[in-house]
N, C-alpha and C positions, 0 to 999 in steps of 0.2 A: 170247298171244304178245307179247313186248315187242320193239319195233323201235328200233334205233339207226341214225341216218343219218350217213353219211360223205360229205362234200362235198369233191371235189378242186378246189382253187382255187390251185394253186401255179404254174401256167404263166405264162410271161413275156408272151405275146401280142405277139410282135415285129411281126406284120403290122398291128397297130393303129397302129404308129409313134407311140407316146404314152408320156409319163412316168407317166401314170395306169395303175395295174394294170388288166389287161383286165376282171376281174370287177367293177370299180367303175365301168365305163362305163355310163351310164344308158340304160335302155329304158323308155319310158313314164314317165319321171321317177324311176325307181328303179334302183339298181345291179343289174347282172345277178345278182350273188350274192343280193341282196335278194329277188328273185323266187323263187329256189330255197329260201331260208330261209322265206319265206312259205308255200310249198307244204308243207314238212315240218312247220311249225307246225300247219297245218290237218289234217295226218295225225295229229297227236298223238303224235309219236315220243317215246321215253323220253329220249334224249340226242342231241345234234347235235355231231359232230366235224367241224371244218373244217380241211383241210390247206392250209397256206400256204407260199409259197416266195418268189418274186420279189415285191417290194413288200409283204412281210408286215406291216411296221409300219403302212403306210397302210391296209391291209385291216382289221387289228385295230383301228386307231384309229377307223375308220368305224363299227364295231359295238362300241365300247368299253362301251356301256351294256347290251349283251346278255350277261347273266351266265350264260345257259344254253349258250353256245357253248364247247366245249372246243377250244382252238386247238392244232394240232399242226404243228410246223415240219418241212418237208422241205428240208434244207439243200442237197442235190444232187438234181437232177431226173434220175432214172434210170428213169423209166417209171411207169405206173399201178400195177403190182404193187409196186414199191418204195415208192410213196406209201402204199399200204394197209398195208405192213409197219410204217410209222412209227406208225400208230394202233392196231395190234394190242394193245399193252400196256394200252390203255384200254377194250378191247372185252370184253363179257361173252360167254362161250362159249355160253350158253343162249339168247342173243338172236338175232334176225334182223337182218342188216346190209344196209341199203339204200344202194347206192352211186350217188351223183349227181355232177353236174359244175357248177361255178360259172359256166361259160360256156354252159350249156344252160338258159336261163332260163324257158322257157314250158312246161315239162313240167306236165301237168295233174294235179290231185289224183285225178281219176277213174281215169286211167291207172295211177298209182302204187298205188291201192287194188286194182286188178285184178292188178297185179304181185305185191303182197303176198299176195293170196288164192292165187295160183298157187304161190308159194314155200311156203305152208303145206302144200301137198299133195306137193311134190317136193324140198324143201330147197334147190333151185337154180332160179332163174328169171331171164330176161333179156328186155329189150325189143329186138325186131328190127323192121326195116321194109324193104319192097321198094321199090327205087328203079330207075327206068329208066336212070339214069346213076349207077352206084354208085362211081365213081372216088373214091379216097381213103379208103374205108371198109374195115374188116375184113369178110370174107365168112363167112357161116354155112355150116358143113359139116354135112351130114346123111347118115345111113347108109341102107342099103337099105330100112329100115323107116320112113324119114322122120323119125327122131328126131335131135335135135341131137347131133352127134358132136364138134364143136369149132369154133374160130374161127381163121381164118388172116388175118393182116394183109396188106394189099395188096402191100407191098414183099417179102413172103415168099411170095406166091401164085404158082401156076403160071398159064400162059395160060388153061388150062381153068377154074381156080378163079376167075379174074378175070371170067369170064362170069356168075358167080352174081349174081343181083339182090338176094337177101336179105342185108341187112348188119346189122352190130352197131352199136347206138347207144351202148354203153358203160354203160348204166344196167342195173343188175342187183340182185337180192336173194339173199343166201346166208346159210345158217345160220352163226353165229359160230364154232362148233366146227370146221366144215369149212374156213373161212378160216384158222384157227389152224394147221390141219394142212397145207393146200396152199400157202400163201404162201411158207413157207421152202423149198419144193421148186422154186420158179420158177428158170428159167435165162435168162441174157441172150444165149444163143447164137442170134442172129437178125440180120436185116439192119440193124437200128438199134442193136443192142447194149444193149437195154433189157429190163427185167423187165416182161413184159406181164401185166396182170391177166387178160386174156382167155384165157390158157393154162389157167386153172383150169377152164374149161368142158370142155376135153379131158380133164382129170383126172377131173372129175365123171362124164363119159360112160364113161371107162375103168373106173371103179369101179361102174358099173351104175346110176348115178342118172339118172332121167328128167328131163332139163333142159327146163323149160317155156319156150317162146318166145311172148311176148305182144306183140301189135301195139298201138301207140298209137292213140288216136282219130284223130289227124291227124299226118302225117309231119313237119310243121313244128314240132310241139311237142318233138321230139327233136333238132332241128338245133342244132349248136354255132355260136358266133359267134367268128370269127377275124379279121375285118377290118371296117373301117367300112362298106364296101358291104353286107356281110352284116348288120351291125347295122341299117342303114337299111332293108333289105328286111324284116327281122323286125319292125321298128317298124311298118311299113305293114300287115303282115299282122295284127299284134296290134291295131292301131287299128281295122282293118276288123272284126275279131271283136267289139270293144267296141261299135262302131257298130251292128252287126247286133243285138246284145243289147238296146241301147237301143230300136231300132225294134220289136223283138218285145215290149218292155214298154209299147208304146203311145206312144212319143215320135217326133215328126216331125223328121227331119234334112233340111234343105234340100239338102245335098250330103254323103252319108255319107263321102266321101273327104276332106272338109275339116273334120275335128274332131280335136283331139288331147287325149287324156285322160292326163295325167301324174300319176296318183294314182287316186282312186276317184270315181265319179259315180253318184249315185242320183237318178233323175228320175221325177216323177209322170206319169201318163198325160195325153195331150193337150197336153203341152208342145211348143213349136216352137223349134228351135235353128237359127239361120242359120249361114252359112259362117264359117270361120276362127275358130271358138271354141276357146280353149285352157283346159283345166281342169287346175289344179294342186292337189296335196294332196287333202283330203277335201271334196267339195262335195255338197250336198243341194239338189235343186230340188223344189218342190212340184208340184201339179197345175196345168195350164194356164199355165205360165210361158212368157213370150215373151222370147227373147234375140236381139237384132239381130246383124249381122255384126261381126267383128273385135273380139270381147270377150275379156278374160282374167279368169277367176274362180278365186280360190285360197282354199281352206279357209274356205268361206262357206256360208251357208244362205239360200236364196231362197224366200219363201213363196208360197202358192197365188195364182195370178192376177197375180203381179208382172210388170212389164215392164222389161227392161233394153234400152235402145236402143243403137244402134251405137257402137262404139269406146269402150267403158267398161272400166275396170280396177277390180276388186273384190277386196279382200284381207282375210281375217280379219274379215269383216263379217256382219251379219244384216240381210236385207231382208225386211220384213214382208209380209203378204198385201196384194195389190192396190197395193203401192208402185210408184213409177216412178223409174227412174234413167237419166240421160243425155238425149241423146247426149253423148259426150266428157266423162264424169264419172269421178272417181276416189274410191272409198271406201277409205280406208286402215284399218289394223287398229284394232279397237275401235269401229267405227261400227255403230250399231244404228238401223235405220229401222223405226218401228212402222207398223202398218197404214194404208194410204192416204196415206202421206207421199210427198214428192217431192223428189228432188235432180236439178236440171236440167243444162243443158249448161255445160261448163267450170266445174264446182263440185268442190271438194275438201273432204273431211271426214276427221277423224281423232279417235279416242277420243271420239266424240260420240253421244249418243242424240237422235234426232229424233222427237218425239212424233207421235201419231196425227193425220193430216190436216195436218201442218205442211209448209211448202214453202221450199226454197232453190232458186229457179228458175234462176239463171244467174250466172256470173262471180263466185263468192264462195268464201271459205275459212272453214270452221267447224271449229275444233279444240278439244279438251278442254272440251266444252260439254255441258250438259243442257238440251235444248230441249223445252218442254211441247207441249201439243196446240194445233192450229189457229194456229200461229205463221206469220207471213209475213216472210221475210228477203229484202230487196230486193237487186238486182244490185249487185255491187261491194262487198259487205259482208265485212269480215274480223274475226275474233276475234284480238286481239293477245294470244296466250296465253303467249308466251315473253319473259322479261325479260333474256335473255342468260345466265342461270344456272339458272332454275327455270321449270317450267310452272305455269300458274294456270288456274283454272276460271272459266267463264262460265255463269251460270244464267239462262235465259230462260223465264219462266213462261207459262202458257196465254194464248193470245189476243194476244200481243205483236205489234206491227207495227213492223218495222225498215225505215226508208227506205233508198233506194239510196245507195251510196258512203259507207257508215258504217264507222267503226273502233270496235270495242268492246274497251276496254283492260281485260284481266282483272288481278286478280280482280274480278268484277262480277256484279250481280244486277239483272235487269230484271223489275219486278213485273208481275203478271198484268194484261192489258188495257192496258199502257202503250204509248206511241207514241214512236218515235225519228225525229226529222226528218231528211230526207235531207241527206247531206254532213256529218253530225255526227261528232265524236270524243268518245265517252262514256267517261269514266274514273271516274265515281262511280255508285253505285246509283241506280236510278230506282224510285220507289214505284208502287204499284198505281194504274192509271188515269192516271198522269201523262204529260204531253208533255215530252220532253227535246229541246232544240235546242242544240247546242254548235258554233257556227260563227261566223266573222267576219261582222260586219254588212256588207252590200253598200254600196259607195260608187260614185257616178256623178261623173265628172270631165269637165267640158266643155272643149273646146279641146285635148284630148289629141292629141299628134303622135306617131305611131308611128315608132320608130327606123328609119332606112334606111341602106343601105350607103354608105360614103363613096366618091366617085368617085376 
């Protein structure tokens, strides 16, 4: 059975009160539509059709690199049935069509797999959920035998029908040949004057099809997002699920309610993550990692036994086993800290490799540099890597000692075992084992009178 996914993403989302199309609003660092696309990719569907309308250019531009999406424009929003009609010329009649929504982001792959298994037996299957407060949803109608007989939208429902707790989620799977037959038969003779996709359920039941109703694993995974309040609520639920998964994998969270994963996080057992940690992009933590409070880590790898102290920002970097960072340190893109190295408080690095056992303890900037093993870089040291037009490299070989308050003017090489006197400005290479001192000679002036303010 081949499956084609159709994602409805043409709505305006007026309640968001935003110029950004609703399906591009981020949830856990990814657009709502991106979550749905990820789910269908994991299912391994044959084709993905995405129906766009309001903000179509922006939506398509966001996923311009995804050549597997077939974009279909719904110029006028006349209902879900009308939206599906726009994509029918692209649909194979022999395939199963999975209908999803770009503003229902957290539908699980496991739930969709069960839905597809059900449609294989019946040709028509849909997700339904029982809600204690079903206002706003279409109600599921069942016959005397308990089989699904149709769906009535709330605006068209009688008072009795409004008491039904089982509601339609909108997510369904239908054989392509049936959609080709039923969609042209839809009518807009209803309270909203729209062509309801849900009307095909009544057609299916009328023709004797056993419509399968499948329940999701959790009702929140089929909730749509129409406002910023709903978006915030869904964000918290999703983050709590991610936190629970981390803890089940053997990670200690000092407060599961104060971690935000805006991408993906893989963490080894016995790692301890303190409060207000923000994860962006793809982050991998090894075993027994310690991360202090108020840190931001993006697209980085942290090795086994590493310690990240409080208030650090780490982006596109690699921190080796047993390395230490911070507090108040910033590792910019291209930083690689090898095992046992240390970047201390108020240190910034960029495009730099820090060798095994090397230390930049405090108040320094090291950029575009290759630092060997067991190097000590004193406080207040900077690599002057930019000449106003181009970046230049600094090479610091094994065992170098750089005194405090030193400027290293690149391009530059400090030979192994060399020593740089404190307060120096070094603009020429230093040989192996040499001492380099480049500072003005101290003068002592007797009888010096300090300037004072004139009366």
